[in-house]
Structure formats: structure tokens, C-alpha cells
N, C-alpha and C positions, 0 to 999 in steps of 0.2 A: 212286660205284661205278667201278672200274677201267675205263679207256678201251678195254682189250682185250677187254672183254665184249661181243660182238655180239649186237644185238637183231634178231630175224627173226620172220616169220610163216609157218607152214605149214598146208596144208589137208589134214587126214586124217580119216577116218570121218565125213565130212560137216560138219565144223567147222573154223574157222580158229583156229589156237593161236597165241599170243604166247609167244616163248622168249627167254631170255638164254642165251648159250653162250660158254664159254671153254675153249679147247684148253689142256691142260695139258702139262707137261714129261714126264709120264709116260703110259702107257696109260689109267690109272684116271681116271674121271669121277664126281664126287659129283652124284647126282640128288636135288634137293630137292623134298619133296613137302609141301605146306602143309596146315594143319588145315582143318577144315570151315568153308566159306564164305570162307576167307581166299585173297587174290591173291598172286602172287610177291613182292609189296612186303614180305610179312611178314619176309622174309630179308635185308632191307637191314642190320639190325644186325651181321650176321655176314660177308656177302660179301665185303667189302672187305679183310679180314683173313685170308682163306684163301690160303695160300701157292701161288705160282704152279706149283709142282709138280703139283698136282692141277687136272683139268679141272673145271668147273662147268656143271651144266645145270639151268636154273630156268624154270618155265613157269607160265602161268595155266591152270587147268582150264576146260573148256566152261562158259559162262556167267559166268565170274569175271574181273574185272580186264580186260584188253585183249583177250581171247580172244572168240570169237564165241558166239552163243547155242546152248545145248545141243540137239541134235536127237533125241537118244536117251534112254532110262531113265538115271538117274544112279546105277546101282549101282556097287560096286567092280569087278565083272566088266567092265563097260562102260569104266571108267576105265582099268584095266590095258590094254584093248585099244588105247585111245586113246594111252596113254603109250607102248606097244610101237610102235606105227605111226609116232608122232612121233619117237621116237629113230631109228628107220630112216630117216625122211624127212630128219632133220637131220644125218645121218651120224655120230651118236654111238654108237660102238660099245663093247661091254663090254671090260673089267670094270667094274662100277658099285659105288659105296658110296652106300647110301641114308641120307639124313638126312630123317627124317619126324616131323612133329609131329601129335599127336591123331588125327583120322580119317584123315590121311595116312599114319599107320603101318599102317592096314587094308589100304590100297591098296598099300603098299611090302611088306608081308608077302604078300599074295596074289601080288603080281608075283614076288616071291622064290621062292614054292612053285611058281609056274608056269615059270620061268626060273632055276632054282636055279644053272646052270653060268654065269650072267652076273654073279653077285653075289659080291663078295669081303668086304662089310662091311656092317654096319648100326647107325645111331645112331636111337634111337626116343625122342623128346621127349614125355614125359607122355601115352603113347599110349593111344587108345581101345582098348577089349578087348572079346572076345566076350561076356563075361558081365556087363557093367557094368550092364545094366538090371535083371538079377536081383539083383545084390548091392550095388550103389552107389545107383542110382536111388532105391530104397525110403527111404533113409536121409537123402536131402537134404530141407531145409525145404520146405515146400508151394510157397513163391514160387520157390524155386530149381528144383523140379520143373517149375512152370509155364514158366519161362523155358527150360528144357531142351527141351520140346516146341515151344515158339514158335519156336526156332531153326531148324526144319526147313523154313523158307520160303526160306531162302538158297541151297540147292543141292539136295541130294538130299531127297526126302521121308522121313519117318519110316518109312514102309514100305519104301522102297527101303534106308535104312541098316539096318534089321533084316534084309533080305535080304544085305546086304554082310557083316554079321556071321556070318549063317547060312553063307554061302558060304565064308567064312575058316575057320570050323570043320571043313567038309566037306573043304577042300583043303589045309590046313595041313600042311606037310612040315618035318622036321626040318632045320636048316641044317648039320648036320655040325660041322665045326670053323670055320665061318664066324664071324669076329669080331661079337659083338653087344654093345652097350652101351644099357642102358635108364636113361634119366634121368627123375626124377620130381619134381614140385613139392614145395616144402616148406612154403609159406606157405598157412594157411587159417584162418578164423574159428572160434570155439567151436562155432557151430552145425554147422559142417561137419566137425568132427573125426571123427565115427563113419564118415561117408562116405568121408572121406579116408583113413582106416585100411584100409577095403575096397579102396579104389582102389589103395592101395600093395601090398595082398596080390595083387591081380591082376597088377600089374607084375612081381611076385616070381615069379609062375607063367612069365612069358614067359622067365625066364632058362633054363628047360628046353629052349628051341628051339635052343640051340647048346650044344657042348661047350666053347665058349670065349666065355662070356658074363660080364657084370659090371653091377651096378647102383649108381647114384649118385643121392643125393638133393641137389637144388639147394635148399638151406635157405632161401634169401632169395628164391625164386622163385615166382611165381603160375604159372597153367596156361601162359603164355607164357615159357618158360624162355629161349628165344633172344633175348627182349627184355630180361628182367629180369637175366640173368646170361650174356650171350653168350660171355664167356670160357671158361665150363664147356663150352658145345656146342663151341667151336673146340678145346679140348683133347680133348674126347671123340673129335672126327673124327680127329685126329692119333694118339690111342691106337688107334683101330680101324685106321686106315691102317697104323700101325707093326706091328700085330700081323699083318694080312693080308700085309704083305711079308715078316715074319719066317717065317710059316707054321709057327708053333709055339706052345705055351702061353706066354701073357704075362700078367704082372700089370699090370692096368690102373693107371696114375699119375694120372689125372685127380682134381682135388679142387677144393673151393671154399674 
């Protein structure tokens, strides 16, 4: 990691949070929001190659990585409150570009709905969606369904996860012309194909959240697109940043 990325801790909302921050050459800062149960280390494959023009802010959510234990319920509502307070404590002012993976996209979208004026772009990596348990979960093989429910020991409980999805449904606001790119995984086994097809359909629905949206399938990637094909994520970030700067309709150039 670049030596100009400072590692600091801040105590907000009753928890000590570990952060990594780099001031960019412009006002914009990329906020990285990891997937369910992942620490900030998940972003290591792409951080070193992000141009110094852009600021970076990476952190461990409560109970993960080097942050302290969580003292509150682990819903997206609480996580948005913690992130907002953390950004204020760290002096990281908007505008923000969100890069969010999986469950992190739920947090990022709820944050954007509450603080729309702070957001100038979003890149969602294989994002979790409000209706995934209705349309995707029943199509998974039985052992995969068991694994799905077992994961809810890592961070939020399953009940808290459902609360987060319902909250997003209630509060979701249109992003206007804020550039949005949705990246979907492309690799899956034969037994997952029906579920994966529904997963992609849910991602397609997200494009209606912005007047300036685009979709990319990372054909050689699993759920961890930023690990399998980090160059696609890097290009997506720059596409969104370019579109935000130009402030007019832009044809996304990202490709794998």
C-alpha cells in the first residue's frame, strides 16, 4: 500500500474504528464499503493502483478487522450512522464516490438515500439486493442455502440483515443523474445457473436508480470481483469519476 495512506483509529458511536485515509488532489474521496464479514483488507488488490488524484477512505466496520467490538445492533441503519460519524471525526468531507461490495452496497445505497447531496458516483460490486431471498435463495442448491444462513454469525444476524433490506426498500431514493455502475459476477457452476440468472435480473433493476447508469458483467469473476479482476473495478471507478466530473450523459467505456 502507498506510504501516503495514513492509518488511524477514531471512537464514534461507542466503538473504536480502524481507518485508512489518503487525501486526494481533488475534493472527491472514494469510500470503500466491504461485503458482509469482510475487513478492509479485502480492498488490497486495488488500492495501490488508484490514482493520487482521488482521495481514499477505507475502514473496518464494528466487530471486524482491527476495529473494536460492536456495541449496537448490526443493521444498515446503525452502520450508516457509524460511517457518517466516522467521516466527520476523520475530517473526510464530501463529495464521495462509493465503491461497495455485496452487503456493502446495502449500506452505501442507504447512505446515499439519506445524504444524496454528498454522493457524486457509485460503483456496486455484485451487490446484495432487497429481494434476493425471495427470488435467488430458493433456487440455490440445499447445501448452498445452508451455507447462506450459517454466514450470519460473522456480523449482523439474519434478522438484522432482513431489517436492513426492508429499511432500504422503505428509504430508497432515486439518485437523479449521479453516475452508477453495477458490476456482476460471471462465473458460476451448473447447479447455480438458475439462481445466478435471477441474481443478474435483480442487478438489472438497480439501473433504474439513476438516469446515468451502466451494467458490466465480469465474466471471469466470482462474487469477489475486486480480487478476480481488479482492473475492471479500477476502470469502473474512473468511468464513474469521469462521468461525475463531466456532469452530462456519458457512455461507459469499461470492459474486460
